[in-house]
N, C-alpha and C positions, 0 to 999 in steps of 0.2 A: 670630333666635329663627321657628318654624316658620307658615307661612301652607299651609292647606289649599286643597288646590284643588279646583275643582267635585265633587259627590258623582257618582262612577259610577252609570248605574242599574239598580236592584237587580230583579234576574230571578225570578220566579218557578219555584220547578221546576215540570218537568208533573206532575201527578199522572199516576198510572198505576193502575186498580184492577187488583185481583189476578183473575187470569186465573179464570174459572168462576165470579165472584160481583161479575157486573157486573145493574146497574141494569138492572130490567125483566124479570129471570131468575125463574122462580120458586125458594122461598128452599126446596125439595125434596130430595132424592135428587141424588147424581153419579155420575159414570162409576162402574158396576159394582155399584151399590148403597150407594156410601159415601154416606154425609151431606154434604152441598156445605159446605165449611169444613172436614173433617177435618182433611183431607191436611196442612194449617195447622196441626193441633195440633201439640205436640210427643210424641213417645210417648211414651207410659207416664203419661201426664195424664190418667186417667180421670174426672176432676171437670171438666175441661176435655169433656172428649165427652158427660157426665152436661147438662153446660150447653147444648151446642149442641145436642143431644138435646132438652130439655127448650124450648128456643126453637124449634126448627124445629116441635115439637107443639103450643107456642101460637100461631104462625103459619099452621099447616095445620086446628087445631080454630077459630079464631074469622076473620068476614071482614076485619074492622080490627083491626088492635092498633097500639097508639102506646106504645112503647120510649121512658120519660118520665125526666124528674125532678119532685117537687113543687113547688120553687122557681124552676122556667125558665118563662118567661117564653110562650118559644115553644111551648115546649111545652101551655101554659095557650091559647094559640093554634091549634094544631093540635086540640084535644079540643072548643074550644070549636066550631069550625068543623065538626066531625062532629055535635057538639049543635043547633048551627042550621039541620040537614040532618036530625033527627029518626034519627041512623044511630047502634045503639049501637056502642062499638067498646072493646076489652078494653085497660086502660095499667098494665102494667108498670114499676113508681116503682123505678127504679132504685137511690134514696139512700135507698130502704129496704128491699131486696130484701138480703137478707145476701148474696147469691152478684152485687151490681149490676154491682161491678169489671169482675170476668167476664163478664157479661153482653154488659157493655160494650169490654170487649176483641175478644169474637166475633163480636160486631153489627160493628166497626170491620172485619175480615177477611170477615164476608160483604157490607159495603156499601161497602167504600171508605172510611167515616169516621166518627169516634168522638161527633160530636156529636148533640145529644140535640135534638126525637126523633127517632128514626126510627120511621117511616110504613108499614104494609106494608098490603096492599090487596088479596085475594084470591088470597094468597099471594106476591104479590112487592112486592118494595121499593119505594115510589114517592117517598120522598124526606124532606126535613124540612119543616117549617109552612107554609115561602114554596115550596117544590114543590108540594104538596099543595093551597097558596090557589092557587094558577097553576093546576092541572088543574081543580081546583072552577070558577074563573074561565072555562075555557075548555070548560065542559061537560063535562070526562071524568070526571070521580073517580064519581058517580052511578052512570053504568053499568058503571065497576067494583064499583059496589061493588052493583047490582043482578043483575050477573050471579053473583057469588060467594054472594046469599041464593036465586037463581032454582037453581043446581047444589048448592046445600044440601037445597031444598025435594023435589029428585028423588031 
């Protein structure tokens, strides 16, 4: 009979973010005015391009955007964080949005991750719930929000 030897250590593949779509970059237009992420969409997919443009419009029109799912614990955590800071946010609930799956696919291309929440502040992807919580604990989150609010008033 066969006896297994010691298991080989499992290695995680290093994750590489798509070029031009790094965390901390604005979610705005890419080179030559093309929407960031548009080059990664299959040619002829007008629906995907419309969803991408919709996402970018939501991000640019709001200081804080949380792409979320209604039953997700971490999504609720991110929302409570902003509520506790008395900061208005826009939540896009992907599980009740008819294009939610497409939103999530494109957010993955834009941010390098598919999980929710995907939190954007002042047009910049800041991460998920724990990343956002960490920024708050470091005192870096509120200045980003205030920077956006001041920019919108002027």
